[in-house]
N, C-alpha and C positions, 0 to 999 in steps of 0.2 A: 504494500500500500504506500501511496505517495505521502511524503511528509514524515514517515516513520524512520527513525535512524536506527542503524544496527547497534546492538549492545557491544560495548567495548570488551574485548577479550582480556580477562585478567591473567596476568602472568602468575603461575602457581609458585607459591613460596618454596615448595620443596625442590623446584627446578632452579630458582634464582638464589635461594638461600646458601647452598654450599659454595657457590662461586663468590658471593659477597663475603661469606665467612673466611674463605681463603685469602681474599684481598685484604680484609681487616686484619688477619693474622700477619700477613706480610708487612703491613704498615706498623702494626704493634711491635713486631720483632725488630724492625729497622729503627724504631724510635727508642727502644729499650737498650739496644746494643749495636754499636757501630760496625761490629764484625758480622752482623746477621746476614747482610747481603754480599759478603765477600765471596770470592770464587771458591775458596776452600770450604767455607761453611755450606754454601749452596750445593756443591758437588757431594759433600759428605752426607747431607740430608737426603739428596736424591738417590745416592748409592745405597744407603741404609734402608730406604723405603722401597727399593726395587724388589727385595725378597717378598715382602708382604704384598706389594703391588702385583707381581706376577701371579701369586696365588689368588689374590682378590679378583683378578680378571676371570679366572676359572670359577670362583665362587659366585660371580655374577650370573653365570649361566645356570648353575645349580639352583640358586634361589629364584631366578626368573622362572624356572620350570617347576617351582613349588617344593623344592627340596632344601636340604641343609646338610652341612658336613662339619662335624665337630672334631674330626680326626686329623686335619691337615697339619697341625703343628707337630703332633706325634709322628705322623707319616713322614714329615720332613726329617725328623731325627732318625727314624729308621732307615730311610733312603740314604741319608748321609753316612750312617754307620755301615750299611751294606756297600756303598760306593768306596769308602775308605778301606774296608777289609779286602774288597776285590782288587783295588789298585795295589795294595801292599802285596797281595798274593801273586799278582801278575808281573811284578818288577823283575824277578829272575828270568822271566821269559821275554818280556817286551823291553826291559830296561827303562830308564827314566828319559822320557821324551814325549813327542807328540802322540805316537801310537798309544802310550799308556794313558794319557789324558783323554784321548778320544774313546778308548775302551771304558774308562771310568764314566764318561758322559753317557755312553750307551747303557751301562749298567744302571745308572741313576734313572734314566728315562724308562727303562724296562721295569725297574722296581716301582716307579710311580704309576706306570701303566697297570701293572699287576695289582697294586693296592687299590687303585681306582676301580678296576674291573671287579674286584671282589666286593667292594662296597656297592657298586652299581648292580651287580648280579643279585645280591641279597635283598636289595631294595626293590628292584624292578621285577625280578623273576620269582623270588621266594615270597615277596610281599611283606617284608618286615619294614616297620616304620623307619624312615631315614634317621630320625633322632636316636632311636635305639641302636641301630646298626653302627652309626658313626661314633656314638658314645662308647659302645663296646670296643670298636676298633681303635679308638683313641687310647684306651687302657692297654690294649694288646700291643700296639706298636711301641708305646712308651716302655712297657715292660720288656719287650724283645730287645730294644736298644740297650736298656740297662743290663740285660743278661749278656748280650754280645760284648759289652764293655766290661763285664764282670764287676759291675758296680762303679766303675771308674770312667775313664775317657778313652775313646778310640782315636788314635793319632795317626795321621798320614806320615809315611816315611819322610824324613827331613829333606832329602834331595828332591823327592817328588813334590813336596810342598813348595819348595823354593822355585821349582820349574813351573808349578801350577799357579803361583801367586799372581802373575800378570793378568789372569782371567778376571780377577777382581780389581786389581789396582791400576791396570793399564787400560787403554781405550784408543779412540780415534779423535784427533784434534782436541785433546784435553777432556774428552767426555768418556767416562769410565764405561767398561763393557756392561756392567749391570744396568746402568741407565739406558744404554742403547737397546739392550734386550727387552727391558721393561717397556720402552717406547714402542718397539716393533710389536710386542705382544698386545699392547693396548690398542694400537691401530688395527691390527688384524682382528682383535676381539670385537671392536666397535663395528668394523665392516661385516663380520660374521653375524653379529646381533641384528644389524639393520638391513643387510642386503642379501642374506642367504636364507634358504628354506629352513635350515637348522635353527637359526635365530627366531624366526617366526613360529616354528613348531615349539620351541621352548616357551615362548610367551603364551601360545595357545594352550599348552599343557598346564602351565601354571594358572591360567585364568579359569579354565574349566576342563577337567580331564575327559568327561563324558562327551562334551561337544568336540573336543580334539579327536576323540575316537571316531565320532560320526563324520568328521572332516577328513578321514583317511590318514590321520597322523599315526604312525607307529609309536604309540606311547611308550612301550617298554624300551624300544631301541633308543628313542630320544633321551629318556631318563637315564639309561645306562651310559649313553654317550657323554652326558654332562659330567658324570662322576669320573669317567675315563679321562676326559679332557682335563678336569681338575687335577687328577692324579699325575698326569704327565706334566702339567704346569708346576706341581709341587716338585717333581723331579728336576725340571728346568731351574726353578728357584734354588734348589739344593746344589746344582752344578755351579751356580754363581756364588753360593754361600760358603761351600767347603774351602776354596782357596783363601778366604778371608782369615780363618783361624786354623785351618788344617786339622780340625778335630771335630768330634761329635760325642755327645753323652746323653744320658737320660734327661737332662735339663735343656737340651737343644730344642728350639722351637716352642718353648712354653708360651702359651697364650697367643700364638700366631693365629689360631683359628678365630679367636675373639676379635683380634685386630682386623683380620680379613673380613669377617662378617660385619663388623662395625663400619669399615670403609665402604662396603657395598650399600649398607642401609643409609649411611650419611649421604652417599652419592645419589640417592633417589630411587634405587631399585626397591620395588615393593616387597616387603618381607613375606607376604602371603603368596607371592608369585604372580605371574601374568604380565609383568612389565619390568624391564631392566635396561640399564644404559651403562655401557662400559666407561664412557668418558666421565660420567658422574662418579664412578668408582675410583678413577684416577684422582679426581678432585678430593674424594674422601680420604684416600691414602695420603695425599699431600697435607691435608688438614691435620690428621693424626700425627704425622711426622713433624709438622711445624709446631704443634702444641708441645710435644716432647722436647724439641730443640729450644723453644723459647723458655721453657721451664729450666732447662739446663744452663742457658746463657744468662738469663735475666736474674735468676735467683729471687724473684718476687714471691714465688710460691714454691713450696717443697716439691721436688721432682717425684716424691712418693705419692703425691696426689694426682699424678698423671692418669692413672686408671679411673679415679673418681671423675675427673673432668671429661674423659672420653665417654664414661657412662652417661653423664648428663647430656652430652652432645647426641649420643645415640637415642636417648629417650626423646629429646626435642625433635630429632629427625623423624621418628615414628609418629609423633604428634602432628607434625606438619604433613606427613603422608595422609593422615586421617582427615585433615582439614582441606586438602586439595587433591584433585585428580591428576594422575600422571599425564604429562604432555612433553613432547620433544622440545 
């Protein structure tokens, strides 16, 4: 009808909020400490956040499809332990060099693939709730890692560790390899979520499983694929993590699962499934990393309160999700 104006489209807070929060944190950090925006600090924050970021990209697909995975931190510890044991065992045959590192990477990816496949099979084929399966596997992987380390620490051979260190500390044009890998994973993840049938099927499955079945979506295959993808990304994150310390123990990866889930939710992915965005997850990862960095640099609040602050942010993110509908 003539004379009637179209209602203005309101920008949802859950979409705009994380970006504004990230900008606010950058301004706050720069105002509290002059070294906050230094090259060294920025690259350190990005490199440290790459591990959680790579895992969080996979978690985005799992949550978008209506699932959850509480085992990724323990899985990372187990994969790291298996990788270190395998590399140490292969040194007499392969020697210390590129073949040894490549073999270790293959072992890590295969271990992550296997762990993700087991979770996915139990959830999609056996029909056990994802919360129960991943809660159980969280304890299993953590205990196995502690057992493999005999209650101590699994350490990579010193010469192999020295040769492997550049995978974490070196890079291209001053950009460390973990940052580059995280960026590539994030870009590919966003493209997969937005432009491929797999991404659309994940969203359909999370929104309504019955409707997805009627729409010819292979629900079991898609659900299993999300856990396999997450497992392989855990393996990839472990590949970047091991050269940093050259060791693994039962305490490796503690609370990584909570940080990954928090980053996904803060970034705007709906906790109940049906909608996810990888770019938002990247913003969520950076928010959590900057909070920790600011607490360490500024000393205005005890760093021990980092978990409490993250918890408040997650609760606020969920509240904003309830108040507004997802939108690109």
